[in-house]
ZAFI-600381 format. One record per residue: residue number from 1; residue in three letters; chain; x, y, z of N, C-alpha, C in turn. Coordinates in nm, 3 decimals, m for minus. Layout:
# residues N
nr, rest, kette, nX, nY, nZ, caX, caY, caZ, cX, cY, cZ
NUM, Ala, A, X, Y, Z, X, Y, Z, X, Y, Z
...
END
This chain:
# residues 240
nr, rest, kette, nX, nY, nZ, caX, caY, caZ, cX, cY, cZ
1, Unk, A, 7.228, 16.208, 13.611, 7.312, 16.323, 13.578, 7.442, 16.314, 13.654
2, Unk, A, 7.548, 16.354, 13.589, 7.678, 16.350, 13.655, 7.681, 16.445, 13.772
3, Unk, A, 7.747, 16.404, 13.879, 7.769, 16.493, 13.991, 7.897, 16.570, 13.965
4, Unk, A, 7.892, 16.697, 13.994, 8.008, 16.780, 13.964, 8.042, 16.863, 14.085
5, Unk, A, 8.171, 16.877, 14.110, 8.219, 16.968, 14.212, 8.329, 17.052, 14.151
6, Unk, A, 8.347, 17.171, 14.198, 8.453, 17.254, 14.148, 8.561, 17.266, 14.253
7, Unk, A, 8.683, 17.294, 14.206, 8.797, 17.294, 14.297, 8.817, 17.429, 14.362
8, Unk, A, 8.725, 17.518, 14.344, 8.737, 17.649, 14.407, 8.616, 17.732, 14.374
9, Unk, A, 8.618, 17.855, 14.421, 8.506, 17.943, 14.397, 8.546, 18.061, 14.313
10, Unk, A, 8.660, 18.050, 14.248, 8.706, 18.158, 14.165, 8.768, 18.270, 14.244
11, Unk, A, 8.799, 18.244, 14.371, 8.856, 18.347, 14.456, 9.003, 18.367, 14.426
12, Unk, A, 9.060, 18.467, 14.492, 9.200, 18.497, 14.471, 9.287, 18.388, 14.530
13, Unk, A, 9.387, 18.345, 14.453, 9.481, 18.247, 14.505, 9.566, 18.313, 14.613
14, Unk, A, 9.597, 18.236, 14.716, 9.691, 18.288, 14.814, 9.829, 18.231, 14.788
15, Unk, A, 9.920, 18.261, 14.876, 10.059, 18.218, 14.852, 10.081, 18.071, 14.885
16, Unk, A, 9.974, 17.997, 14.918, 9.993, 17.860, 14.960, 10.035, 17.767, 14.849
17, Unk, A, 9.993, 17.796, 14.724, 10.027, 17.709, 14.614, 10.164, 17.742, 14.559
18, Unk, A, 10.233, 17.644, 14.503, 10.367, 17.668, 14.449, 10.360, 17.766, 14.334
19, Unk, A, 10.443, 17.870, 14.343, 10.451, 17.965, 14.234, 10.334, 18.059, 14.225
20, Unk, A, 10.242, 18.054, 14.323, 10.125, 18.140, 14.318, 10.143, 18.259, 14.409
21, Unk, A, 10.084, 18.370, 14.372, 10.092, 18.490, 14.451, 9.953, 18.547, 14.469
22, Unk, A, 9.937, 18.624, 14.577, 9.810, 18.689, 14.601, 9.777, 18.781, 14.484
23, Unk, A, 9.650, 18.789, 14.452, 9.607, 18.877, 14.345, 9.583, 18.807, 14.214
24, Unk, A, 9.615, 18.678, 14.202, 9.590, 18.602, 14.081, 9.470, 18.512, 14.104
25, Unk, A, 9.366, 18.535, 14.031, 9.243, 18.457, 14.051, 9.252, 18.325, 13.976
26, Unk, A, 9.222, 18.218, 14.046, 9.237, 18.083, 13.991, 9.117, 18.043, 13.907
27, Unk, A, 9.143, 17.961, 13.806, 9.035, 17.902, 13.728, 8.969, 17.791, 13.808
28, Unk, A, 8.839, 17.784, 13.799, 8.765, 17.674, 13.861, 8.763, 17.557, 13.764
29, Unk, A, 8.803, 17.441, 13.811, 8.810, 17.323, 13.726, 8.687, 17.233, 13.746
30, Unk, A, 8.644, 17.166, 13.640, 8.537, 17.067, 13.657, 8.593, 16.941, 13.721
31, Unk, A, 8.514, 16.877, 13.802, 8.548, 16.744, 13.855, 8.432, 16.653, 13.819
32, Unk, A, 8.452, 16.573, 13.716, 8.343, 16.495, 13.660, 8.333, 16.357, 13.723
33, Unk, A, 8.213, 16.318, 13.751, 8.183, 16.180, 13.792, 8.067, 16.133, 13.704
34, Unk, A, 8.103, 16.073, 13.592, 7.999, 16.031, 13.499, 7.921, 15.912, 13.556
35, Unk, A, 7.792, 15.907, 13.529, 7.713, 15.790, 13.570, 7.747, 15.673, 13.478
36, Unk, A, 7.699, 15.553, 13.508, 7.715, 15.442, 13.413, 7.656, 15.481, 13.278
37, Unk, A, 7.733, 15.457, 13.173, 7.693, 15.502, 13.040, 7.641, 15.387, 12.955
38, Unk, A, 7.547, 15.419, 12.868, 7.497, 15.323, 12.771, 7.573, 15.342, 12.639
39, Unk, A, 7.611, 15.233, 12.574, 7.679, 15.248, 12.444, 7.588, 15.315, 12.343
40, Unk, A, 7.647, 15.404, 12.264, 7.570, 15.467, 12.157, 7.526, 15.360, 12.059
41, Unk, A, 7.399, 15.360, 12.022, 7.342, 15.251, 11.943, 7.393, 15.247, 11.801
42, Unk, A, 7.461, 15.351, 11.759, 7.513, 15.351, 11.623, 7.434, 15.446, 11.535
43, Unk, A, 7.466, 15.440, 11.406, 7.404, 15.534, 11.314, 7.479, 15.667, 11.318
44, Unk, A, 7.430, 15.762, 11.243, 7.496, 15.891, 11.234, 7.438, 15.989, 11.335
45, Unk, A, 7.519, 16.089, 11.365, 7.469, 16.198, 11.448, 7.357, 16.270, 11.377
46, Unk, A, 7.267, 16.326, 11.454, 7.154, 16.398, 11.397, 7.159, 16.545, 11.437
47, Unk, A, 7.131, 16.636, 11.345, 7.121, 16.776, 11.384, 7.016, 16.794, 11.494
48, Unk, A, 7.051, 16.873, 11.594, 6.962, 16.899, 11.708, 6.930, 16.772, 11.787
49, Unk, A, 7.015, 16.672, 11.776, 6.994, 16.549, 11.852, 7.014, 16.571, 12.001
50, Unk, A, 6.956, 16.482, 12.081, 6.965, 16.491, 12.227, 7.028, 16.361, 12.277
51, Unk, A, 7.152, 16.372, 12.327, 7.229, 16.255, 12.370, 7.257, 16.267, 12.518
52, Unk, A, 7.209, 16.171, 12.595, 7.217, 16.179, 12.741, 7.270, 16.047, 12.796
53, Unk, A, 7.384, 16.054, 12.868, 7.439, 15.936, 12.934, 7.487, 15.830, 12.838
54, Unk, A, 7.549, 15.872, 12.726, 7.591, 15.776, 12.624, 7.742, 15.771, 12.612
55, Unk, A, 7.790, 15.653, 12.569, 7.932, 15.630, 12.548, 7.956, 15.614, 12.398
56, Unk, A, 8.025, 15.713, 12.338, 8.063, 15.706, 12.198, 8.207, 15.655, 12.196
57, Unk, A, 8.226, 15.528, 12.163, 8.357, 15.466, 12.180, 8.419, 15.433, 12.045
58, Unk, A, 8.529, 15.501, 12.013, 8.608, 15.475, 11.893, 8.520, 15.467, 11.768
59, Unk, A, 8.436, 15.567, 11.751, 8.349, 15.574, 11.634, 8.405, 15.671, 11.531
60, Unk, A, 8.383, 15.641, 11.406, 8.421, 15.732, 11.298, 8.302, 15.821, 11.268
61, Unk, A, 8.312, 15.945, 11.316, 8.204, 16.041, 11.297, 8.238, 16.142, 11.188
62, Unk, A, 8.335, 16.109, 11.104, 8.383, 16.201, 11.002, 8.270, 16.244, 10.909
63, Unk, A, 8.261, 16.375, 10.886, 8.166, 16.428, 10.790, 8.022, 16.430, 10.836
64, Unk, A, 7.995, 16.384, 10.957, 7.856, 16.380, 11.005, 7.812, 16.517, 11.056
65, Unk, A, 7.682, 16.538, 11.064, 7.626, 16.667, 11.104, 7.548, 16.652, 11.234
66, Unk, A, 7.611, 16.701, 11.343, 7.544, 16.703, 11.472, 7.519, 16.845, 11.518
67, Unk, A, 7.499, 16.936, 11.423, 7.479, 17.077, 11.456, 7.361, 17.096, 11.550
68, Unk, A, 7.381, 17.173, 11.657, 7.275, 17.201, 11.752, 7.245, 17.088, 11.849
69, Unk, A, 7.324, 16.979, 11.843, 7.297, 16.864, 11.932, 7.339, 16.896, 12.075
70, Unk, A, 7.278, 16.824, 12.169, 7.314, 16.839, 12.310, 7.370, 16.707, 12.360
71, Unk, A, 7.490, 16.714, 12.421, 7.555, 16.598, 12.480, 7.563, 16.622, 12.631
72, Unk, A, 7.487, 16.547, 12.707, 7.484, 16.561, 12.852, 7.531, 16.433, 12.917
73, Unk, A, 7.631, 16.442, 13.009, 7.683, 16.325, 13.077, 7.728, 16.219, 12.976
74, Unk, A, 7.804, 16.262, 12.876, 7.849, 16.171, 12.771, 8.001, 16.159, 12.772
75, Unk, A, 8.050, 16.049, 12.715, 8.192, 16.030, 12.693, 8.213, 15.998, 12.546
76, Unk, A, 8.301, 16.075, 12.482, 8.342, 16.047, 12.345, 8.489, 16.007, 12.351
77, Unk, A, 8.517, 15.881, 12.321, 8.651, 15.827, 12.338, 8.706, 15.777, 12.206
78, Unk, A, 8.819, 15.837, 12.163, 8.886, 15.790, 12.043, 8.805, 15.805, 11.916
79, Unk, A, 8.721, 15.906, 11.910, 8.634, 15.922, 11.793, 8.701, 16.006, 11.685
80, Unk, A, 8.678, 15.969, 11.559, 8.729, 16.044, 11.446, 8.634, 16.158, 11.412
81, Unk, A, 8.688, 16.280, 11.404, 8.605, 16.398, 11.384, 8.648, 16.478, 11.262
82, Unk, A, 8.699, 16.412, 11.160, 8.741, 16.483, 11.039, 8.619, 16.545, 10.971
83, Unk, A, 8.618, 16.679, 10.969, 8.509, 16.749, 10.901, 8.374, 16.734, 10.968
84, Unk, A, 8.370, 16.683, 11.089, 8.242, 16.668, 11.160, 8.185, 16.805, 11.192
85, Unk, A, 8.055, 16.824, 11.166, 7.989, 16.952, 11.188, 7.911, 16.948, 11.319
86, Unk, A, 7.960, 17.026, 11.415, 7.898, 17.031, 11.548, 7.872, 17.176, 11.589
87, Unk, A, 7.846, 17.261, 11.491, 7.819, 17.401, 11.522, 7.695, 17.413, 11.610
88, Unk, A, 7.699, 17.503, 11.706, 7.590, 17.527, 11.802, 7.565, 17.407, 11.894
89, Unk, A, 7.652, 17.306, 11.892, 7.633, 17.190, 11.981, 7.666, 17.231, 12.124
90, Unk, A, 7.615, 17.152, 12.221, 7.641, 17.177, 12.363, 7.695, 17.050, 12.426
91, Unk, A, 7.811, 17.063, 12.491, 7.870, 16.953, 12.567, 7.866, 16.992, 12.714
92, Unk, A, 7.787, 16.923, 12.791, 7.765, 16.956, 12.931, 7.800, 16.836, 13.018
93, Unk, A, 7.885, 16.858, 13.120, 7.924, 16.749, 13.211, 7.971, 16.627, 13.133
94, Unk, A, 8.059, 16.649, 13.037, 8.101, 16.542, 12.947, 8.253, 16.541, 12.934
95, Unk, A, 8.304, 16.435, 12.872, 8.448, 16.423, 12.851, 8.474, 16.376, 12.709
96, Unk, A, 8.571, 16.440, 12.643, 8.616, 16.399, 12.511, 8.758, 16.346, 12.527
97, Unk, A, 8.776, 16.215, 12.512, 8.907, 16.153, 12.529, 8.965, 16.119, 12.393
98, Unk, A, 9.087, 16.166, 12.370, 9.161, 16.135, 12.248, 9.082, 16.161, 12.121
99, Unk, A, 9.013, 16.275, 12.111, 8.947, 16.306, 11.983, 9.054, 16.334, 11.878
100, Unk, A, 9.026, 16.297, 11.754, 9.123, 16.319, 11.647, 9.048, 16.365, 11.522
101, Unk, A, 9.112, 16.452, 11.447, 9.049, 16.495, 11.324, 9.102, 16.627, 11.276
102, Unk, A, 9.067, 16.660, 11.153, 9.105, 16.786, 11.089, 8.979, 16.855, 11.039
103, Unk, A, 8.973, 16.987, 11.061, 8.862, 17.064, 11.008, 8.731, 17.042, 11.080
104, Unk, A, 8.736, 17.003, 11.206, 8.613, 16.986, 11.284, 8.547, 17.122, 11.305
105, Unk, A, 8.416, 17.129, 11.280, 8.343, 17.255, 11.291, 8.272, 17.258, 11.426
106, Unk, A, 8.322, 17.342, 11.516, 8.263, 17.360, 11.648, 8.230, 17.507, 11.671
107, Unk, A, 8.194, 17.576, 11.566, 8.163, 17.718, 11.577, 8.042, 17.738, 11.669
108, Unk, A, 8.054, 17.838, 11.757, 7.948, 17.875, 11.852, 7.904, 17.757, 11.939
109, Unk, A, 7.996, 17.664, 11.962, 7.967, 17.552, 12.050, 7.972, 17.598, 12.195
110, Unk, A, 7.905, 17.524, 12.283, 7.912, 17.548, 12.428, 7.976, 17.427, 12.494
111, Unk, A, 8.084, 17.451, 12.568, 8.146, 17.348, 12.652, 8.139, 17.397, 12.795
112, Unk, A, 8.070, 17.319, 12.879, 8.057, 17.357, 13.019, 8.080, 17.234, 13.107
113, Unk, A, 8.168, 17.250, 13.207, 8.202, 17.138, 13.297, 8.244, 17.017, 13.214
114, Unk, A, 8.341, 17.041, 13.128, 8.383, 16.941, 13.029, 8.534, 16.929, 13.027
115, Unk, A, 8.584, 16.808, 13.001, 8.726, 16.783, 12.986, 8.755, 16.736, 12.844
116, Unk, A, 8.864, 16.789, 12.787, 8.913, 16.745, 12.656, 9.053, 16.691, 12.679
117, Unk, A, 9.071, 16.560, 12.658, 9.195, 16.494, 12.698, 9.267, 16.435, 12.576
118, Unk, A, 9.397, 16.463, 12.567, 9.483, 16.401, 12.466, 9.429, 16.418, 12.324
119, Unk, A, 9.387, 16.539, 12.293, 9.333, 16.568, 12.160, 9.443, 16.571, 12.055
120, Unk, A, 9.411, 16.526, 11.937, 9.498, 16.538, 11.819, 9.412, 16.599, 11.709
121, Unk, A, 9.409, 16.732, 11.706, 9.316, 16.802, 11.618, 9.389, 16.909, 11.539
122, Unk, A, 9.338, 16.939, 11.421, 9.395, 17.044, 11.339, 9.287, 17.125, 11.270
123, Unk, A, 9.307, 17.257, 11.265, 9.211, 17.343, 11.196, 9.073, 17.341, 11.257
124, Unk, A, 9.066, 17.334, 11.390, 8.936, 17.329, 11.458, 8.873, 17.467, 11.456
125, Unk, A, 8.749, 17.475, 11.410, 8.676, 17.602, 11.403, 8.588, 17.616, 11.527
126, Unk, A, 8.634, 17.701, 11.621, 8.557, 17.723, 11.744, 8.527, 17.872, 11.763
127, Unk, A, 8.519, 17.946, 11.653, 8.490, 18.088, 11.665, 8.349, 18.108, 11.725
128, Unk, A, 8.341, 18.205, 11.815, 8.214, 18.233, 11.880, 8.175, 18.133, 11.986
129, Unk, A, 8.266, 18.042, 12.024, 8.234, 17.939, 12.123, 8.229, 17.997, 12.263
130, Unk, A, 8.163, 17.925, 12.353, 8.156, 17.962, 12.494, 8.207, 17.844, 12.576
131, Unk, A, 8.320, 17.866, 12.646, 8.381, 17.762, 12.730, 8.379, 17.808, 12.874
132, Unk, A, 8.325, 17.725, 12.961, 8.319, 17.758, 13.104, 8.348, 17.633, 13.185
133, Unk, A, 8.442, 17.643, 13.277, 8.489, 17.530, 13.359, 8.526, 17.413, 13.267
134, Unk, A, 8.632, 17.437, 13.191, 8.681, 17.339, 13.092, 8.829, 17.316, 13.115
135, Unk, A, 8.871, 17.191, 13.106, 9.013, 17.155, 13.110, 9.050, 17.090, 12.977
136, Unk, A, 9.155, 17.143, 12.915, 9.211, 17.081, 12.795, 9.349, 17.029, 12.836
137, Unk, A, 9.362, 16.897, 12.843, 9.485, 16.838, 12.899, 9.547, 16.741, 12.799
138, Unk, A, 9.676, 16.758, 12.774, 9.748, 16.666, 12.687, 9.717, 16.689, 12.540
139, Unk, A, 9.797, 16.627, 12.455, 9.771, 16.629, 12.312, 9.825, 16.753, 12.243
140, Unk, A, 9.784, 16.768, 12.118, 9.829, 16.877, 12.032, 9.713, 16.925, 11.947
141, Unk, A, 9.697, 17.058, 11.941, 9.592, 17.118, 11.859, 9.658, 17.223, 11.770
142, Unk, A, 9.649, 17.204, 11.640, 9.706, 17.298, 11.544, 9.597, 17.392, 11.491
143, Unk, A, 9.631, 17.520, 11.481, 9.545, 17.620, 11.417, 9.404, 17.623, 11.477
144, Unk, A, 9.400, 17.634, 11.607, 9.272, 17.641, 11.680, 9.213, 17.780, 11.663
145, Unk, A, 9.095, 17.788, 11.606, 9.028, 17.915, 11.581, 8.929, 17.944, 11.693
146, Unk, A, 8.968, 18.034, 11.782, 8.881, 18.076, 11.892, 8.846, 18.225, 11.881
147, Unk, A, 8.837, 18.273, 11.759, 8.806, 18.414, 11.740, 8.668, 18.447, 11.799
148, Unk, A, 8.663, 18.557, 11.872, 8.538, 18.606, 11.932, 8.476, 18.507, 12.029
149, Unk, A, 8.554, 18.410, 12.077, 8.504, 18.314, 12.176, 8.511, 18.375, 12.316
150, Unk, A, 8.438, 18.313, 12.408, 8.441, 18.354, 12.549, 8.488, 18.235, 12.632
151, Unk, A, 8.601, 18.255, 12.701, 8.658, 18.149, 12.784, 8.660, 18.197, 12.928
152, Unk, A, 8.596, 18.122, 13.015, 8.593, 18.156, 13.157, 8.620, 18.030, 13.238
153, Unk, A, 8.719, 18.035, 13.326, 8.757, 17.918, 13.406, 8.798, 17.803, 13.314
154, Unk, A, 8.901, 17.830, 13.235, 8.953, 17.732, 13.140, 9.101, 17.708, 13.169
155, Unk, A, 9.142, 17.581, 13.167, 9.281, 17.544, 13.193, 9.333, 17.465, 13.075
156, Unk, A, 9.443, 17.513, 13.015, 9.518, 17.438, 12.915, 9.639, 17.379, 12.985
157, Unk, A, 9.645, 17.247, 12.989, 9.747, 17.181, 13.071, 9.820, 17.073, 12.992
158, Unk, A, 9.953, 17.080, 12.994, 10.039, 16.976, 12.935, 10.001, 16.948, 12.790
159, Unk, A, 9.972, 17.054, 12.715, 9.935, 17.037, 12.576, 10.016, 17.133, 12.489
160, Unk, A, 10.008, 17.114, 12.359, 10.077, 17.198, 12.263, 9.974, 17.265, 12.174
161, Unk, A, 9.975, 17.399, 12.175, 9.885, 17.477, 12.091, 9.970, 17.548, 11.986
162, Unk, A, 9.949, 17.513, 11.861, 10.027, 17.571, 11.752, 9.941, 17.672, 11.676
163, Unk, A, 9.983, 17.796, 11.676, 9.915, 17.907, 11.610, 9.767, 17.917, 11.647
164, Unk, A, 9.737, 17.918, 11.776, 9.597, 17.940, 11.816, 9.556, 18.084, 11.790
165, Unk, A, 9.433, 18.104, 11.750, 9.381, 18.236, 11.716, 9.278, 18.278, 11.820
166, Unk, A, 9.317, 18.372, 11.907, 9.227, 18.425, 12.009, 9.178, 18.565, 11.969
167, Unk, A, 9.181, 18.597, 11.841, 9.144, 18.730, 11.796, 9.003, 18.770, 11.842
168, Unk, A, 8.993, 18.882, 11.913, 8.864, 18.930, 11.957, 8.800, 18.848, 12.067
169, Unk, A, 8.872, 18.750, 12.122, 8.816, 18.664, 12.226, 8.824, 18.732, 12.362
170, Unk, A, 8.741, 18.685, 12.455, 8.743, 18.733, 12.594, 8.786, 18.616, 12.682
171, Unk, A, 8.899, 18.632, 12.752, 8.953, 18.527, 12.838, 8.952, 18.576, 12.982
172, Unk, A, 8.886, 18.502, 13.069, 8.880, 18.536, 13.210, 8.910, 18.412, 13.293
173, Unk, A, 9.002, 18.425, 13.386, 9.049, 18.314, 13.469, 9.085, 18.194, 13.380
174, Unk, A, 9.183, 18.218, 13.295, 9.235, 18.114, 13.206, 9.380, 18.088, 13.244
175, Unk, A, 9.416, 17.961, 13.256, 9.551, 17.923, 13.297, 9.617, 17.836, 13.190
176, Unk, A, 9.747, 17.857, 13.173, 9.828, 17.772, 13.086, 9.932, 17.705, 13.175
177, Unk, A, 9.918, 17.574, 13.194, 10.001, 17.499, 13.287, 10.082, 17.395, 13.211
178, Unk, A, 10.215, 17.406, 13.214, 10.300, 17.313, 13.139, 10.253, 17.301, 12.994
179, Unk, A, 10.213, 17.413, 12.939, 10.155, 17.416, 12.804, 10.241, 17.501, 12.714
180, Unk, A, 10.268, 17.453, 12.593, 10.345, 17.530, 12.496, 10.249, 17.606, 12.406
181, Unk, A, 10.271, 17.738, 12.398, 10.185, 17.827, 12.320, 10.272, 17.887, 12.210
182, Unk, A, 10.250, 17.844, 12.086, 10.336, 17.886, 11.975, 10.262, 17.977, 11.879
183, Unk, A, 10.320, 18.096, 11.856, 10.271, 18.189, 11.756, 10.122, 18.220, 11.775
184, Unk, A, 10.084, 18.254, 11.897, 9.945, 18.285, 11.927, 9.907, 18.422, 11.872
185, Unk, A, 9.781, 18.436, 11.833, 9.728, 18.563, 11.784, 9.630, 18.616, 11.890
186, Unk, A, 9.665, 18.731, 11.949, 9.581, 18.793, 12.051, 9.519, 18.924, 12.001
187, Unk, A, 9.513, 18.942, 11.873, 9.461, 19.067, 11.817, 9.321, 19.097, 11.872
188, Unk, A, 9.307, 19.215, 11.934, 9.178, 19.263, 11.986, 9.121, 19.174, 12.097
189, Unk, A, 9.201, 19.084, 12.153, 9.154, 19.000, 12.263, 9.149, 19.080, 12.393
190, Unk, A, 9.064, 19.036, 12.485, 9.054, 19.095, 12.618, 9.089, 18.989, 12.720
191, Unk, A, 9.188, 19.018, 12.805, 9.236, 18.922, 12.904, 9.211, 18.975, 13.044
192, Unk, A, 9.164, 18.887, 13.130, 9.142, 18.921, 13.271, 9.178, 18.799, 13.355
193, Unk, A, 9.273, 18.818, 13.447, 9.317, 18.708, 13.533, 9.361, 18.587, 13.451
194, Unk, A, 9.440, 18.614, 13.349, 9.497, 18.507, 13.266, 9.639, 18.480, 13.314
195, Unk, A, 9.666, 18.357, 13.354, 9.795, 18.320, 13.411, 9.877, 18.243, 13.309
196, Unk, A, 9.979, 18.309, 13.258, 10.066, 18.248, 13.157, 10.197, 18.198, 13.215
197, Unk, A, 10.216, 18.213, 13.345, 10.346, 18.181, 13.404, 10.384, 18.034, 13.391
198, Unk, A, 10.285, 17.947, 13.382, 10.314, 17.805, 13.372, 10.340, 17.757, 13.231
199, Unk, A, 10.332, 17.847, 13.132, 10.356, 17.808, 12.993, 10.503, 17.774, 12.974
200, Unk, A, 10.530, 17.659, 12.918, 10.668, 17.619, 12.893, 10.726, 17.691, 12.772
201, Unk, A, 10.639, 17.740, 12.687, 10.679, 17.817, 12.569, 10.571, 17.921, 12.546
202, Unk, A, 10.612, 18.046, 12.529, 10.516, 18.155, 12.512, 10.556, 18.237, 12.391
203, Unk, A, 10.488, 18.212, 12.280, 10.515, 18.284, 12.156, 10.392, 18.361, 12.113
204, Unk, A, 10.404, 18.493, 12.102, 10.293, 18.577, 12.061, 10.325, 18.634, 11.924
205, Unk, A, 10.252, 18.591, 11.822, 10.278, 18.638, 11.686, 10.220, 18.776, 11.663
206, Unk, A, 10.101, 18.800, 11.716, 10.032, 18.928, 11.699, 9.953, 18.960, 11.825
207, Unk, A, 9.940, 19.091, 11.852, 9.859, 19.134, 11.965, 9.929, 19.130, 12.098
208, Unk, A, 10.063, 19.144, 12.098, 10.134, 19.139, 12.225, 10.086, 19.249, 12.319
209, Unk, A, 10.038, 19.360, 12.263, 9.989, 19.470, 12.347, 9.862, 19.434, 12.422
210, Unk, A, 9.797, 19.324, 12.385, 9.673, 19.282, 12.452, 9.700, 19.199, 12.576
211, Unk, A, 9.826, 19.185, 12.615, 9.860, 19.106, 12.733, 9.821, 19.175, 12.863
212, Unk, A, 9.776, 19.299, 12.857, 9.726, 19.364, 12.979, 9.614, 19.278, 13.036
213, Unk, A, 9.622, 19.250, 13.165, 9.525, 19.160, 13.228, 9.579, 19.020, 13.245
214, Unk, A, 9.701, 18.996, 13.193, 9.765, 18.865, 13.210, 9.880, 18.877, 13.309
215, Unk, A, 9.923, 18.762, 13.361, 10.037, 18.755, 13.450, 10.142, 18.667, 13.384
216, Unk, A, 10.266, 18.720, 13.375, 10.375, 18.643, 13.317, 10.493, 18.643, 13.415
217, Unk, A, 10.589, 18.558, 13.389, 10.708, 18.550, 13.475, 10.814, 18.648, 13.425
218, Unk, A, 10.915, 18.668, 13.508, 11.026, 18.756, 13.470, 11.096, 18.703, 13.345
219, Unk, A, 11.119, 18.573, 13.340, 11.184, 18.513, 13.224, 11.102, 18.534, 13.097
220, Unk, A, 10.970, 18.518, 13.108, 10.885, 18.539, 12.992, 10.888, 18.684, 12.946
221, Unk, A, 10.897, 18.776, 13.042, 10.908, 18.918, 13.007, 11.032, 18.942, 12.923
222, Unk, A, 11.142, 18.880, 12.959, 11.264, 18.896, 12.882, 11.248, 18.840, 12.741
223, Unk, A, 11.180, 18.726, 12.731, 11.159, 18.666, 12.599, 11.071, 18.754, 12.511
224, Unk, A, 10.975, 18.822, 12.573, 10.880, 18.904, 12.498, 10.932, 19.046, 12.474
225, Unk, A, 11.045, 19.079, 12.535, 11.096, 19.216, 12.527, 11.110, 19.267, 12.383
226, Unk, A, 11.166, 19.189, 12.289, 11.176, 19.241, 12.152, 11.041, 19.277, 12.091
227, Unk, A, 10.940, 19.190, 12.113, 10.807, 19.218, 12.058, 10.744, 19.340, 12.125
228, Unk, A, 10.763, 19.353, 12.256, 10.710, 19.469, 12.327, 10.779, 19.597, 12.281
229, Unk, A, 10.911, 19.591, 12.261, 10.983, 19.708, 12.213, 10.936, 19.750, 12.074
230, Unk, A, 10.914, 19.652, 11.988, 10.866, 19.682, 11.853, 10.728, 19.746, 11.858
231, Unk, A, 10.641, 19.696, 11.949, 10.509, 19.753, 11.961, 10.515, 19.899, 12.005
232, Unk, A, 10.611, 19.932, 12.090, 10.626, 20.069, 12.139, 10.705, 20.158, 12.043
233, Unk, A, 10.757, 20.097, 11.937, 10.840, 20.174, 11.846, 10.976, 20.206, 11.905
234, Unk, A, 11.017, 20.124, 12.001, 11.143, 20.146, 12.071, 11.256, 20.073, 12.000
235, Unk, A, 11.361, 20.147, 11.967, 11.479, 20.087, 11.904, 11.578, 20.047, 12.012
236, Unk, A, 11.624, 19.926, 12.005, 11.723, 19.877, 12.101, 11.851, 19.847, 12.025
237, Unk, A, 11.957, 19.920, 12.057, 12.085, 19.903, 11.988, 12.186, 19.845, 12.084
238, Unk, A, 12.267, 19.754, 12.030, 12.374, 19.698, 12.112, 12.485, 19.799, 12.132
239, Unk, A, 12.538, 19.799, 12.251, 12.649, 19.891, 12.279, 12.774, 19.842, 12.206
240, Unk, A, 12.847, 19.937, 12.151, 12.970, 19.900, 12.081, 13.083, 19.884, 12.179
END
């Protein structure tokens, strides 16, 4: 089994870190040390399959059904996931490197102590998912559906999220670091200790009023001012 350590205990950040202030609770990150892995023997994924200590390397898994499968101490590197069905799957102490695909079904999936690196994904269905101690670093994800998902100790870092849907989701200790967030939907979302200050781009298409529980920078406040004013029904007129 992979040995894992976390970079903190979820306590309040102090002023020691750059740009950090007291009162902002940090996300705990996974630190993975995978054991020596055995190459996946091939064949298709199986529903409710049990995969332990395996290396899935540059495989085309398009259209396959791994619903309910468990991936423990696994690495999926450069795999094609077009239309792959992984609903109710569990990824534990694992890493997904450079996954690519459109329409991947990850509804009600569990990701725990997992890293997703350099993803190129579109239309990913992750509604009802549970993410805990997860890092999503690099890459681009279009139309990520995280409706009614639960995210705790999750970091989006150096990636581009285009029209992500967090409708009805619960986010706790979630950080956006050097991450562009475009046209996000926060309708009915609940945020707690969500740090948006590191976002290089912060666009909220819907649900700007749900930002209570998040921390933003002064500059971001200015950018969001028109949307906040519209939400309050406040008319802002230029002086003549």
